[in-house]
mmJSON file of the N, C-alpha and C atoms, coordinates in Angstrom:
{"data_MODEL":{"atom_site":{
"group_PDB":["ATOM","ATOM","ATOM","ATOM","ATOM","ATOM","ATOM","ATOM","ATOM","ATOM","ATOM","ATOM","ATOM","ATOM","ATOM","ATOM","ATOM","ATOM","ATOM","ATOM","ATOM","ATOM","ATOM","ATOM","ATOM","ATOM","ATOM","ATOM","ATOM","ATOM","ATOM","ATOM","ATOM","ATOM","ATOM","ATOM","ATOM","ATOM","ATOM","ATOM","ATOM","ATOM","ATOM","ATOM","ATOM","ATOM","ATOM","ATOM","ATOM","ATOM","ATOM","ATOM","ATOM","ATOM","ATOM","ATOM","ATOM","ATOM","ATOM","ATOM","ATOM","ATOM","ATOM","ATOM","ATOM","ATOM","ATOM","ATOM","ATOM","ATOM","ATOM","ATOM","ATOM","ATOM","ATOM","ATOM","ATOM","ATOM","ATOM","ATOM","ATOM","ATOM","ATOM","ATOM","ATOM","ATOM","ATOM","ATOM","ATOM","ATOM","ATOM","ATOM","ATOM","ATOM","ATOM","ATOM","ATOM","ATOM","ATOM","ATOM","ATOM","ATOM","ATOM","ATOM","ATOM","ATOM","ATOM","ATOM","ATOM","ATOM","ATOM","ATOM","ATOM","ATOM","ATOM","ATOM","ATOM","ATOM","ATOM","ATOM","ATOM","ATOM","ATOM","ATOM","ATOM","ATOM","ATOM","ATOM","ATOM","ATOM","ATOM","ATOM","ATOM","ATOM","ATOM","ATOM","ATOM","ATOM","ATOM","ATOM","ATOM","ATOM","ATOM","ATOM","ATOM","ATOM","ATOM","ATOM","ATOM","ATOM","ATOM","ATOM","ATOM","ATOM","ATOM","ATOM","ATOM","ATOM","ATOM","ATOM","ATOM","ATOM","ATOM","ATOM","ATOM","ATOM","ATOM","ATOM","ATOM","ATOM","ATOM","ATOM","ATOM","ATOM","ATOM","ATOM","ATOM","ATOM","ATOM","ATOM","ATOM","ATOM","ATOM","ATOM","ATOM","ATOM","ATOM","ATOM","ATOM","ATOM","ATOM","ATOM","ATOM","ATOM","ATOM","ATOM","ATOM","ATOM","ATOM","ATOM","ATOM","ATOM","ATOM","ATOM","ATOM","ATOM","ATOM","ATOM","ATOM","ATOM","ATOM","ATOM","ATOM","ATOM","ATOM","ATOM","ATOM","ATOM","ATOM","ATOM","ATOM","ATOM","ATOM","ATOM","ATOM","ATOM","ATOM","ATOM","ATOM","ATOM","ATOM","ATOM","ATOM","ATOM","ATOM","ATOM","ATOM"],
"id":[1,2,3,4,5,6,7,8,9,10,11,12,13,14,15,16,17,18,19,20,21,22,23,24,25,26,27,28,29,30,31,32,33,34,35,36,37,38,39,40,41,42,43,44,45,46,47,48,49,50,51,52,53,54,55,56,57,58,59,60,61,62,63,64,65,66,67,68,69,70,71,72,73,74,75,76,77,78,79,80,81,82,83,84,85,86,87,88,89,90,91,92,93,94,95,96,97,98,99,100,101,102,103,104,105,106,107,108,109,110,111,112,113,114,115,116,117,118,119,120,121,122,123,124,125,126,127,128,129,130,131,132,133,134,135,136,137,138,139,140,141,142,143,144,145,146,147,148,149,150,151,152,153,154,155,156,157,158,159,160,161,162,163,164,165,166,167,168,169,170,171,172,173,174,175,176,177,178,179,180,181,182,183,184,185,186,187,188,189,190,191,192,193,194,195,196,197,198,199,200,201,202,203,204,205,206,207,208,209,210,211,212,213,214,215,216,217,218,219,220,221,222,223,224,225,226,227,228,229,230,231,232,233,234,235,236,237],
"type_symbol":["N","C","C","N","C","C","N","C","C","N","C","C","N","C","C","N","C","C","N","C","C","N","C","C","N","C","C","N","C","C","N","C","C","N","C","C","N","C","C","N","C","C","N","C","C","N","C","C","N","C","C","N","C","C","N","C","C","N","C","C","N","C","C","N","C","C","N","C","C","N","C","C","N","C","C","N","C","C","N","C","C","N","C","C","N","C","C","N","C","C","N","C","C","N","C","C","N","C","C","N","C","C","N","C","C","N","C","C","N","C","C","N","C","C","N","C","C","N","C","C","N","C","C","N","C","C","N","C","C","N","C","C","N","C","C","N","C","C","N","C","C","N","C","C","N","C","C","N","C","C","N","C","C","N","C","C","N","C","C","N","C","C","N","C","C","N","C","C","N","C","C","N","C","C","N","C","C","N","C","C","N","C","C","N","C","C","N","C","C","N","C","C","N","C","C","N","C","C","N","C","C","N","C","C","N","C","C","N","C","C","N","C","C","N","C","C","N","C","C","N","C","C","N","C","C","N","C","C","N","C","C","N","C","C","N","C","C"],
"label_atom_id":["N","CA","C","N","CA","C","N","CA","C","N","CA","C","N","CA","C","N","CA","C","N","CA","C","N","CA","C","N","CA","C","N","CA","C","N","CA","C","N","CA","C","N","CA","C","N","CA","C","N","CA","C","N","CA","C","N","CA","C","N","CA","C","N","CA","C","N","CA","C","N","CA","C","N","CA","C","N","CA","C","N","CA","C","N","CA","C","N","CA","C","N","CA","C","N","CA","C","N","CA","C","N","CA","C","N","CA","C","N","CA","C","N","CA","C","N","CA","C","N","CA","C","N","CA","C","N","CA","C","N","CA","C","N","CA","C","N","CA","C","N","CA","C","N","CA","C","N","CA","C","N","CA","C","N","CA","C","N","CA","C","N","CA","C","N","CA","C","N","CA","C","N","CA","C","N","CA","C","N","CA","C","N","CA","C","N","CA","C","N","CA","C","N","CA","C","N","CA","C","N","CA","C","N","CA","C","N","CA","C","N","CA","C","N","CA","C","N","CA","C","N","CA","C","N","CA","C","N","CA","C","N","CA","C","N","CA","C","N","CA","C","N","CA","C","N","CA","C","N","CA","C","N","CA","C","N","CA","C","N","CA","C","N","CA","C","N","CA","C","N","CA","C","N","CA","C"],
"label_alt_id":[null,null,null,null,null,null,null,null,null,null,null,null,null,null,null,null,null,null,null,null,null,null,null,null,null,null,null,null,null,null,null,null,null,null,null,null,null,null,null,null,null,null,null,null,null,null,null,null,null,null,null,null,null,null,null,null,null,null,null,null,null,null,null,null,null,null,null,null,null,null,null,null,null,null,null,null,null,null,null,null,null,null,null,null,null,null,null,null,null,null,null,null,null,null,null,null,null,null,null,null,null,null,null,null,null,null,null,null,null,null,null,null,null,null,null,null,null,null,null,null,null,null,null,null,null,null,null,null,null,null,null,null,null,null,null,null,null,null,null,null,null,null,null,null,null,null,null,null,null,null,null,null,null,null,null,null,null,null,null,null,null,null,null,null,null,null,null,null,null,null,null,null,null,null,null,null,null,null,null,null,null,null,null,null,null,null,null,null,null,null,null,null,null,null,null,null,null,null,null,null,null,null,null,null,null,null,null,null,null,null,null,null,null,null,null,null,null,null,null,null,null,null,null,null,null,null,null,null,null,null,null,null,null,null,null,null,null],
"label_comp_id":["UNK","UNK","UNK","UNK","UNK","UNK","UNK","UNK","UNK","UNK","UNK","UNK","UNK","UNK","UNK","UNK","UNK","UNK","UNK","UNK","UNK","UNK","UNK","UNK","UNK","UNK","UNK","UNK","UNK","UNK","UNK","UNK","UNK","UNK","UNK","UNK","UNK","UNK","UNK","UNK","UNK","UNK","UNK","UNK","UNK","UNK","UNK","UNK","UNK","UNK","UNK","UNK","UNK","UNK","UNK","UNK","UNK","UNK","UNK","UNK","UNK","UNK","UNK","UNK","UNK","UNK","UNK","UNK","UNK","UNK","UNK","UNK","UNK","UNK","UNK","UNK","UNK","UNK","UNK","UNK","UNK","UNK","UNK","UNK","UNK","UNK","UNK","UNK","UNK","UNK","UNK","UNK","UNK","UNK","UNK","UNK","UNK","UNK","UNK","UNK","UNK","UNK","UNK","UNK","UNK","UNK","UNK","UNK","UNK","UNK","UNK","UNK","UNK","UNK","UNK","UNK","UNK","UNK","UNK","UNK","UNK","UNK","UNK","UNK","UNK","UNK","UNK","UNK","UNK","UNK","UNK","UNK","UNK","UNK","UNK","UNK","UNK","UNK","UNK","UNK","UNK","UNK","UNK","UNK","UNK","UNK","UNK","UNK","UNK","UNK","UNK","UNK","UNK","UNK","UNK","UNK","UNK","UNK","UNK","UNK","UNK","UNK","UNK","UNK","UNK","UNK","UNK","UNK","UNK","UNK","UNK","UNK","UNK","UNK","UNK","UNK","UNK","UNK","UNK","UNK","UNK","UNK","UNK","UNK","UNK","UNK","UNK","UNK","UNK","UNK","UNK","UNK","UNK","UNK","UNK","UNK","UNK","UNK","UNK","UNK","UNK","UNK","UNK","UNK","UNK","UNK","UNK","UNK","UNK","UNK","UNK","UNK","UNK","UNK","UNK","UNK","UNK","UNK","UNK","UNK","UNK","UNK","UNK","UNK","UNK","UNK","UNK","UNK","UNK","UNK","UNK","UNK","UNK","UNK","UNK","UNK","UNK"],
"label_asym_id":["A","A","A","A","A","A","A","A","A","A","A","A","A","A","A","A","A","A","A","A","A","A","A","A","A","A","A","A","A","A","A","A","A","A","A","A","A","A","A","A","A","A","A","A","A","A","A","A","A","A","A","A","A","A","A","A","A","A","A","A","A","A","A","A","A","A","A","A","A","A","A","A","A","A","A","A","A","A","A","A","A","A","A","A","A","A","A","A","A","A","A","A","A","A","A","A","A","A","A","A","A","A","A","A","A","A","A","A","A","A","A","A","A","A","A","A","A","A","A","A","A","A","A","A","A","A","A","A","A","A","A","A","A","A","A","A","A","A","A","A","A","A","A","A","A","A","A","A","A","A","A","A","A","A","A","A","A","A","A","A","A","A","A","A","A","A","A","A","A","A","A","A","A","A","A","A","A","A","A","A","A","A","A","A","A","A","A","A","A","A","A","A","A","A","A","A","A","A","A","A","A","A","A","A","A","A","A","A","A","A","A","A","A","A","A","A","A","A","A","A","A","A","A","A","A","A","A","A","A","A","A","A","A","A","A","A","A"],
"label_entity_id":["1","1","1","1","1","1","1","1","1","1","1","1","1","1","1","1","1","1","1","1","1","1","1","1","1","1","1","1","1","1","1","1","1","1","1","1","1","1","1","1","1","1","1","1","1","1","1","1","1","1","1","1","1","1","1","1","1","1","1","1","1","1","1","1","1","1","1","1","1","1","1","1","1","1","1","1","1","1","1","1","1","1","1","1","1","1","1","1","1","1","1","1","1","1","1","1","1","1","1","1","1","1","1","1","1","1","1","1","1","1","1","1","1","1","1","1","1","1","1","1","1","1","1","1","1","1","1","1","1","1","1","1","1","1","1","1","1","1","1","1","1","1","1","1","1","1","1","1","1","1","1","1","1","1","1","1","1","1","1","1","1","1","1","1","1","1","1","1","1","1","1","1","1","1","1","1","1","1","1","1","1","1","1","1","1","1","1","1","1","1","1","1","1","1","1","1","1","1","1","1","1","1","1","1","1","1","1","1","1","1","1","1","1","1","1","1","1","1","1","1","1","1","1","1","1","1","1","1","1","1","1","1","1","1","1","1","1"],
"label_seq_id":[1,1,1,2,2,2,3,3,3,4,4,4,5,5,5,6,6,6,7,7,7,8,8,8,9,9,9,10,10,10,11,11,11,12,12,12,13,13,13,14,14,14,15,15,15,16,16,16,17,17,17,18,18,18,19,19,19,20,20,20,21,21,21,22,22,22,23,23,23,24,24,24,25,25,25,26,26,26,27,27,27,28,28,28,29,29,29,30,30,30,31,31,31,32,32,32,33,33,33,34,34,34,35,35,35,36,36,36,37,37,37,38,38,38,39,39,39,40,40,40,41,41,41,42,42,42,43,43,43,44,44,44,45,45,45,46,46,46,47,47,47,48,48,48,49,49,49,50,50,50,51,51,51,52,52,52,53,53,53,54,54,54,55,55,55,56,56,56,57,57,57,58,58,58,59,59,59,60,60,60,61,61,61,62,62,62,63,63,63,64,64,64,65,65,65,66,66,66,67,67,67,68,68,68,69,69,69,70,70,70,71,71,71,72,72,72,73,73,73,74,74,74,75,75,75,76,76,76,77,77,77,78,78,78,79,79,79],
"pdbx_PDB_ins_code":[null,null,null,null,null,null,null,null,null,null,null,null,null,null,null,null,null,null,null,null,null,null,null,null,null,null,null,null,null,null,null,null,null,null,null,null,null,null,null,null,null,null,null,null,null,null,null,null,null,null,null,null,null,null,null,null,null,null,null,null,null,null,null,null,null,null,null,null,null,null,null,null,null,null,null,null,null,null,null,null,null,null,null,null,null,null,null,null,null,null,null,null,null,null,null,null,null,null,null,null,null,null,null,null,null,null,null,null,null,null,null,null,null,null,null,null,null,null,null,null,null,null,null,null,null,null,null,null,null,null,null,null,null,null,null,null,null,null,null,null,null,null,null,null,null,null,null,null,null,null,null,null,null,null,null,null,null,null,null,null,null,null,null,null,null,null,null,null,null,null,null,null,null,null,null,null,null,null,null,null,null,null,null,null,null,null,null,null,null,null,null,null,null,null,null,null,null,null,null,null,null,null,null,null,null,null,null,null,null,null,null,null,null,null,null,null,null,null,null,null,null,null,null,null,null,null,null,null,null,null,null,null,null,null,null,null,null],
"Cartn_x":[0.615,-0.36,0.964,1.99,3.082,3.831,3.828,4.179,3.88,2.611,1.52,1.085,1.691,0.816,1.305,2.871,3.445,2.843,2.756,1.572,0.223,-0.563,-1.506,-1.527,-0.48,-0.587,-0.266,0.513,1.16,-0.411,-1.22,-1.803,-3.252,-3.658,-5.065,-4.895,-3.488,-4.23,-4.085,-3.328,-4.067,-2.774,-3.705,-2.956,-2.594,-1.213,-1.083,-1.684,-3.148,-4.142,-4.655,-5.453,-6.137,-5.746,-3.738,-3.609,-3.814,-3.824,-3.563,-5.207,-5.724,-7.351,-7.678,-6.984,-6.872,-6.312,-4.664,-4.05,-5.086,-6.143,-6.954,-7.944,-8.657,-9.938,-9.301,-7.918,-7.127,-6.584,-6.549,-6.75,-7.822,-8.826,-10.368,-10.008,-10.649,-11.032,-10.167,-9.129,-8.302,-8.674,-9.14,-9.076,-10.472,-11.087,-12.415,-12.63,-11.927,-11.908,-11.831,-10.213,-9.521,-10.305,-11.253,-11.862,-13.249,-13.906,-14.804,-13.993,-12.929,-12.339,-12.052,-11.714,-11.482,-12.615,-14.323,-15.321,-15.676,-15.304,-16.197,-15.191,-13.575,-12.703,-13.501,-14.054,-14.387,-15.847,-16.734,-18.165,-17.923,-16.948,-17.127,-15.767,-14.744,-13.303,-12.119,-11.513,-10.45,-9.556,-9.981,-9.686,-10.377,-12.306,-12.678,-12.451,-12.403,-12.202,-10.993,-9.798,-8.397,-8.931,-9.836,-9.777,-10.954,-12.232,-12.562,-12.366,-10.746,-9.974,-9.077,-8.41,-8.629,-8.954,-9.803,-10.988,-11.168,-11.456,-12.125,-10.788,-9.718,-8.247,-8.224,-8.112,-7.555,-8.901,-10.437,-11.013,-11.473,-10.629,-10.232,-9.131,-8.386,-6.763,-7.174,-8.267,-8.653,-9.033,-10.371,-11.266,-9.874,-9.409,-8.463,-7.363,-7.048,-6.269,-6.862,-7.899,-8.888,-9.079,-9.497,-9.782,-9.041,-9.819,-8.885,-9.416,-8.419,-7.706,-7.555,-8.337,-7.713,-7.104,-7.021,-6.152,-5.078,-4.639,-2.706,-2.379,-1.249,-0.292,1.036,0.841,1.888,3.398,3.995,5.418,6.341,7.494,8.11,9.085,8.951,9.705,11.264,11.138,13.068,13.697,14.829,15.336,16.589],
"Cartn_y":[-1.372,0.116,1.404,1.255,2.673,2.541,1.551,1.624,2.283,2.391,3.065,4.593,4.842,6.222,7.195,7.581,8.774,9.017,7.174,7.659,7.9,7.28,8.155,8.935,9.761,11.569,12.275,11.873,11.857,12.088,11.042,11.026,11.51,11.716,11.69,13.59,13.898,14.801,15.433,14.126,14.38,15.187,15.212,16.295,15.087,15.247,14.479,13.692,14.985,14.507,13.558,13.833,12.576,11.151,11.562,9.851,9.086,10.485,9.564,8.273,9.261,8.284,7.02,7.947,5.986,5.233,5.444,4.321,4.174,4.794,4.487,3.876,3.552,2.436,1.426,1.263,0.35,-0.551,-0.101,-1.08,-1.219,-0.743,-0.599,-1.858,-1.381,-2.992,-4.43,-3.844,-4.967,-6.305,-4.782,-5.849,-6.131,-5.832,-6.597,-7.402,-7.902,-8.934,-9.889,-9.832,-10.509,-11.219,-10.453,-10.996,-11.724,-11.362,-11.693,-13.491,-13.398,-15.011,-15.758,-15.153,-15.951,-16.936,-15.822,-16.353,-17.061,-17.287,-17.99,-19.319,-19.435,-20.507,-20.879,-20.408,-21.453,-22.276,-20.913,-22.264,-22.955,-22.626,-24.034,-24.669,-24.279,-25.258,-24.371,-24.293,-23.217,-23.95,-25.422,-25.745,-25.065,-25.406,-24.681,-22.815,-22.184,-21.081,-20.406,-21.366,-21.607,-21.648,-22.1,-22.656,-21.622,-21.323,-20.198,-19.023,-19.138,-17.449,-17.465,-18.523,-19.061,-18.613,-19.482,-19.492,-17.729,-17.409,-15.819,-15.349,-14.917,-15.004,-14.772,-16.547,-16.41,-15.735,-16.056,-15.324,-13.958,-13.174,-11.655,-11.581,-12.258,-12.402,-12.113,-13.223,-13.689,-12.121,-11.902,-10.996,-9.544,-9.773,-8.436,-8.134,-9.533,-9.981,-9.801,-9.962,-9.977,-8.72,-7.671,-6.241,-5.715,-5.069,-3.809,-2.57,-1.802,-0.241,0.486,1.309,2.924,3.756,3.334,4.982,5.246,6.263,6.449,6.274,5.363,5.136,5.957,5.733,6.942,7.459,8.383,8.334,7.943,8.012,6.85,8.141,7.224,8.078,8.543,9.846,10.301,9.897,9.485,9.463,11.19],
"Cartn_z":[-0.192,-0.148,0.265,0.777,0.803,-0.097,-0.88,-2.157,-2.978,-2.536,-3.948,-3.46,-2.674,-2.16,-3.031,-3.25,-4.484,-6.159,-6.702,-7.744,-7.782,-6.666,-6.275,-5.947,-5.47,-4.575,-6.71,-7.571,-8.209,-9.052,-9.804,-10.826,-10.456,-9.256,-8.853,-8.59,-8.07,-7.625,-5.748,-5.763,-3.634,-3.435,-1.956,-0.7,-0.044,0.154,1.822,3.288,3.515,3.924,3.608,2.707,1.667,2.067,1.693,1.773,3.151,3.923,5.064,4.999,4.57,4.871,3.696,2.526,2.023,2.839,3.513,4.27,5.305,5.605,7.232,6.742,5.513,4.607,4.982,4.094,3.592,4.373,6.142,7.501,7.576,7.896,8.277,7.634,6.042,4.889,5.82,5.912,5.857,7.345,7.839,9.775,9.196,8.582,9.346,8.028,6.76,6.409,6.947,7.984,8.574,9.659,10.559,10.889,10.644,9.324,8.402,8.23,7.969,7.525,8.609,9.825,10.78,11.694,11.593,11.443,10.814,9.406,8.645,8.637,9.159,9.608,10.749,11.618,12.93,12.563,11.673,11.056,9.638,9.236,7.867,7.788,8.446,8.781,7.927,8.079,7.104,6.102,5.722,4.361,3.738,3.945,3.034,3.089,3.46,4.078,2.745,2.59,2.336,0.536,0.487,-0.91,-1.523,-0.653,-1.166,-1.59,-1.042,-1.078,-1.477,-2.486,-3.724,-4.951,-4.544,-5.696,-6.353,-5.015,-5.345,-5.497,-5.24,-5.62,-7.267,-7.448,-9.343,-10.7,-9.789,-10.293,-10.535,-9.551,-9.886,-10.356,-10.05,-11.29,-12.726,-12.643,-14.073,-15.209,-13.846,-14.201,-14.801,-14.051,-14.298,-15.449,-15.69,-16.736,-18.065,-17.361,-19.308,-19.834,-17.978,-18.252,-20.012,-20.577,-21.284,-20.785,-21.723,-20.792,-22.034,-21.777,-23.125,-21.888,-20.46,-20.003,-20.736,-20.407,-21.046,-20.317,-20.362,-19.321,-18.671,-17.792,-17.014,-17.463,-17.059,-17.813,-16.704,-17.158,-17.249,-15.633,-14.551,-13.637,-13.588,-13.562,-13.866,-11.832,-12.058,-10.917,-10.897],
"occupancy":[1.0,1.0,1.0,1.0,1.0,1.0,1.0,1.0,1.0,1.0,1.0,1.0,1.0,1.0,1.0,1.0,1.0,1.0,1.0,1.0,1.0,1.0,1.0,1.0,1.0,1.0,1.0,1.0,1.0,1.0,1.0,1.0,1.0,1.0,1.0,1.0,1.0,1.0,1.0,1.0,1.0,1.0,1.0,1.0,1.0,1.0,1.0,1.0,1.0,1.0,1.0,1.0,1.0,1.0,1.0,1.0,1.0,1.0,1.0,1.0,1.0,1.0,1.0,1.0,1.0,1.0,1.0,1.0,1.0,1.0,1.0,1.0,1.0,1.0,1.0,1.0,1.0,1.0,1.0,1.0,1.0,1.0,1.0,1.0,1.0,1.0,1.0,1.0,1.0,1.0,1.0,1.0,1.0,1.0,1.0,1.0,1.0,1.0,1.0,1.0,1.0,1.0,1.0,1.0,1.0,1.0,1.0,1.0,1.0,1.0,1.0,1.0,1.0,1.0,1.0,1.0,1.0,1.0,1.0,1.0,1.0,1.0,1.0,1.0,1.0,1.0,1.0,1.0,1.0,1.0,1.0,1.0,1.0,1.0,1.0,1.0,1.0,1.0,1.0,1.0,1.0,1.0,1.0,1.0,1.0,1.0,1.0,1.0,1.0,1.0,1.0,1.0,1.0,1.0,1.0,1.0,1.0,1.0,1.0,1.0,1.0,1.0,1.0,1.0,1.0,1.0,1.0,1.0,1.0,1.0,1.0,1.0,1.0,1.0,1.0,1.0,1.0,1.0,1.0,1.0,1.0,1.0,1.0,1.0,1.0,1.0,1.0,1.0,1.0,1.0,1.0,1.0,1.0,1.0,1.0,1.0,1.0,1.0,1.0,1.0,1.0,1.0,1.0,1.0,1.0,1.0,1.0,1.0,1.0,1.0,1.0,1.0,1.0,1.0,1.0,1.0,1.0,1.0,1.0,1.0,1.0,1.0,1.0,1.0,1.0,1.0,1.0,1.0,1.0,1.0,1.0,1.0,1.0,1.0,1.0,1.0,1.0],
"B_iso_or_equiv":[0.0,0.0,0.0,0.0,0.0,0.0,0.0,0.0,0.0,0.0,0.0,0.0,0.0,0.0,0.0,0.0,0.0,0.0,0.0,0.0,0.0,0.0,0.0,0.0,0.0,0.0,0.0,0.0,0.0,0.0,0.0,0.0,0.0,0.0,0.0,0.0,0.0,0.0,0.0,0.0,0.0,0.0,0.0,0.0,0.0,0.0,0.0,0.0,0.0,0.0,0.0,0.0,0.0,0.0,0.0,0.0,0.0,0.0,0.0,0.0,0.0,0.0,0.0,0.0,0.0,0.0,0.0,0.0,0.0,0.0,0.0,0.0,0.0,0.0,0.0,0.0,0.0,0.0,0.0,0.0,0.0,0.0,0.0,0.0,0.0,0.0,0.0,0.0,0.0,0.0,0.0,0.0,0.0,0.0,0.0,0.0,0.0,0.0,0.0,0.0,0.0,0.0,0.0,0.0,0.0,0.0,0.0,0.0,0.0,0.0,0.0,0.0,0.0,0.0,0.0,0.0,0.0,0.0,0.0,0.0,0.0,0.0,0.0,0.0,0.0,0.0,0.0,0.0,0.0,0.0,0.0,0.0,0.0,0.0,0.0,0.0,0.0,0.0,0.0,0.0,0.0,0.0,0.0,0.0,0.0,0.0,0.0,0.0,0.0,0.0,0.0,0.0,0.0,0.0,0.0,0.0,0.0,0.0,0.0,0.0,0.0,0.0,0.0,0.0,0.0,0.0,0.0,0.0,0.0,0.0,0.0,0.0,0.0,0.0,0.0,0.0,0.0,0.0,0.0,0.0,0.0,0.0,0.0,0.0,0.0,0.0,0.0,0.0,0.0,0.0,0.0,0.0,0.0,0.0,0.0,0.0,0.0,0.0,0.0,0.0,0.0,0.0,0.0,0.0,0.0,0.0,0.0,0.0,0.0,0.0,0.0,0.0,0.0,0.0,0.0,0.0,0.0,0.0,0.0,0.0,0.0,0.0,0.0,0.0,0.0,0.0,0.0,0.0,0.0,0.0,0.0,0.0,0.0,0.0,0.0,0.0,0.0],
"pdbx_formal_charge":[null,null,null,null,null,null,null,null,null,null,null,null,null,null,null,null,null,null,null,null,null,null,null,null,null,null,null,null,null,null,null,null,null,null,null,null,null,null,null,null,null,null,null,null,null,null,null,null,null,null,null,null,null,null,null,null,null,null,null,null,null,null,null,null,null,null,null,null,null,null,null,null,null,null,null,null,null,null,null,null,null,null,null,null,null,null,null,null,null,null,null,null,null,null,null,null,null,null,null,null,null,null,null,null,null,null,null,null,null,null,null,null,null,null,null,null,null,null,null,null,null,null,null,null,null,null,null,null,null,null,null,null,null,null,null,null,null,null,null,null,null,null,null,null,null,null,null,null,null,null,null,null,null,null,null,null,null,null,null,null,null,null,null,null,null,null,null,null,null,null,null,null,null,null,null,null,null,null,null,null,null,null,null,null,null,null,null,null,null,null,null,null,null,null,null,null,null,null,null,null,null,null,null,null,null,null,null,null,null,null,null,null,null,null,null,null,null,null,null,null,null,null,null,null,null,null,null,null,null,null,null,null,null,null,null,null,null],
"auth_seq_id":[1,1,1,2,2,2,3,3,3,4,4,4,5,5,5,6,6,6,7,7,7,8,8,8,9,9,9,10,10,10,11,11,11,12,12,12,13,13,13,14,14,14,15,15,15,16,16,16,17,17,17,18,18,18,19,19,19,20,20,20,21,21,21,22,22,22,23,23,23,24,24,24,25,25,25,26,26,26,27,27,27,28,28,28,29,29,29,30,30,30,31,31,31,32,32,32,33,33,33,34,34,34,35,35,35,36,36,36,37,37,37,38,38,38,39,39,39,40,40,40,41,41,41,42,42,42,43,43,43,44,44,44,45,45,45,46,46,46,47,47,47,48,48,48,49,49,49,50,50,50,51,51,51,52,52,52,53,53,53,54,54,54,55,55,55,56,56,56,57,57,57,58,58,58,59,59,59,60,60,60,61,61,61,62,62,62,63,63,63,64,64,64,65,65,65,66,66,66,67,67,67,68,68,68,69,69,69,70,70,70,71,71,71,72,72,72,73,73,73,74,74,74,75,75,75,76,76,76,77,77,77,78,78,78,79,79,79],
"auth_comp_id":["UNK","UNK","UNK","UNK","UNK","UNK","UNK","UNK","UNK","UNK","UNK","UNK","UNK","UNK","UNK","UNK","UNK","UNK","UNK","UNK","UNK","UNK","UNK","UNK","UNK","UNK","UNK","UNK","UNK","UNK","UNK","UNK","UNK","UNK","UNK","UNK","UNK","UNK","UNK","UNK","UNK","UNK","UNK","UNK","UNK","UNK","UNK","UNK","UNK","UNK","UNK","UNK","UNK","UNK","UNK","UNK","UNK","UNK","UNK","UNK","UNK","UNK","UNK","UNK","UNK","UNK","UNK","UNK","UNK","UNK","UNK","UNK","UNK","UNK","UNK","UNK","UNK","UNK","UNK","UNK","UNK","UNK","UNK","UNK","UNK","UNK","UNK","UNK","UNK","UNK","UNK","UNK","UNK","UNK","UNK","UNK","UNK","UNK","UNK","UNK","UNK","UNK","UNK","UNK","UNK","UNK","UNK","UNK","UNK","UNK","UNK","UNK","UNK","UNK","UNK","UNK","UNK","UNK","UNK","UNK","UNK","UNK","UNK","UNK","UNK","UNK","UNK","UNK","UNK","UNK","UNK","UNK","UNK","UNK","UNK","UNK","UNK","UNK","UNK","UNK","UNK","UNK","UNK","UNK","UNK","UNK","UNK","UNK","UNK","UNK","UNK","UNK","UNK","UNK","UNK","UNK","UNK","UNK","UNK","UNK","UNK","UNK","UNK","UNK","UNK","UNK","UNK","UNK","UNK","UNK","UNK","UNK","UNK","UNK","UNK","UNK","UNK","UNK","UNK","UNK","UNK","UNK","UNK","UNK","UNK","UNK","UNK","UNK","UNK","UNK","UNK","UNK","UNK","UNK","UNK","UNK","UNK","UNK","UNK","UNK","UNK","UNK","UNK","UNK","UNK","UNK","UNK","UNK","UNK","UNK","UNK","UNK","UNK","UNK","UNK","UNK","UNK","UNK","UNK","UNK","UNK","UNK","UNK","UNK","UNK","UNK","UNK","UNK","UNK","UNK","UNK","UNK","UNK","UNK","UNK","UNK","UNK"],
"auth_asym_id":["A","A","A","A","A","A","A","A","A","A","A","A","A","A","A","A","A","A","A","A","A","A","A","A","A","A","A","A","A","A","A","A","A","A","A","A","A","A","A","A","A","A","A","A","A","A","A","A","A","A","A","A","A","A","A","A","A","A","A","A","A","A","A","A","A","A","A","A","A","A","A","A","A","A","A","A","A","A","A","A","A","A","A","A","A","A","A","A","A","A","A","A","A","A","A","A","A","A","A","A","A","A","A","A","A","A","A","A","A","A","A","A","A","A","A","A","A","A","A","A","A","A","A","A","A","A","A","A","A","A","A","A","A","A","A","A","A","A","A","A","A","A","A","A","A","A","A","A","A","A","A","A","A","A","A","A","A","A","A","A","A","A","A","A","A","A","A","A","A","A","A","A","A","A","A","A","A","A","A","A","A","A","A","A","A","A","A","A","A","A","A","A","A","A","A","A","A","A","A","A","A","A","A","A","A","A","A","A","A","A","A","A","A","A","A","A","A","A","A","A","A","A","A","A","A","A","A","A","A","A","A","A","A","A","A","A","A"],
"auth_atom_id":["N","CA","C","N","CA","C","N","CA","C","N","CA","C","N","CA","C","N","CA","C","N","CA","C","N","CA","C","N","CA","C","N","CA","C","N","CA","C","N","CA","C","N","CA","C","N","CA","C","N","CA","C","N","CA","C","N","CA","C","N","CA","C","N","CA","C","N","CA","C","N","CA","C","N","CA","C","N","CA","C","N","CA","C","N","CA","C","N","CA","C","N","CA","C","N","CA","C","N","CA","C","N","CA","C","N","CA","C","N","CA","C","N","CA","C","N","CA","C","N","CA","C","N","CA","C","N","CA","C","N","CA","C","N","CA","C","N","CA","C","N","CA","C","N","CA","C","N","CA","C","N","CA","C","N","CA","C","N","CA","C","N","CA","C","N","CA","C","N","CA","C","N","CA","C","N","CA","C","N","CA","C","N","CA","C","N","CA","C","N","CA","C","N","CA","C","N","CA","C","N","CA","C","N","CA","C","N","CA","C","N","CA","C","N","CA","C","N","CA","C","N","CA","C","N","CA","C","N","CA","C","N","CA","C","N","CA","C","N","CA","C","N","CA","C","N","CA","C","N","CA","C","N","CA","C","N","CA","C","N","CA","C","N","CA","C","N","CA","C","N","CA","C","N","CA","C"],
"pdbx_PDB_model_num":[1,1,1,1,1,1,1,1,1,1,1,1,1,1,1,1,1,1,1,1,1,1,1,1,1,1,1,1,1,1,1,1,1,1,1,1,1,1,1,1,1,1,1,1,1,1,1,1,1,1,1,1,1,1,1,1,1,1,1,1,1,1,1,1,1,1,1,1,1,1,1,1,1,1,1,1,1,1,1,1,1,1,1,1,1,1,1,1,1,1,1,1,1,1,1,1,1,1,1,1,1,1,1,1,1,1,1,1,1,1,1,1,1,1,1,1,1,1,1,1,1,1,1,1,1,1,1,1,1,1,1,1,1,1,1,1,1,1,1,1,1,1,1,1,1,1,1,1,1,1,1,1,1,1,1,1,1,1,1,1,1,1,1,1,1,1,1,1,1,1,1,1,1,1,1,1,1,1,1,1,1,1,1,1,1,1,1,1,1,1,1,1,1,1,1,1,1,1,1,1,1,1,1,1,1,1,1,1,1,1,1,1,1,1,1,1,1,1,1,1,1,1,1,1,1,1,1,1,1,1,1,1,1,1,1,1,1]
}}}
């Protein structure tokens, strides 16, 4: 997450204060989903939750790979 923040700031023109909201939203979503996954593992078993998570990740990766984008690529970063 922190690696992408400079690019988000540059591409979207965000302020440093707005980037703090991005980090906080990510942390809240991650924590909430972690608790949900733990509860699901308690209810239906950890191996089933792992299999469902891997299937969901694979489906999302496939959908992302097949998506087309007409967006202009970012210019190379000069150091």
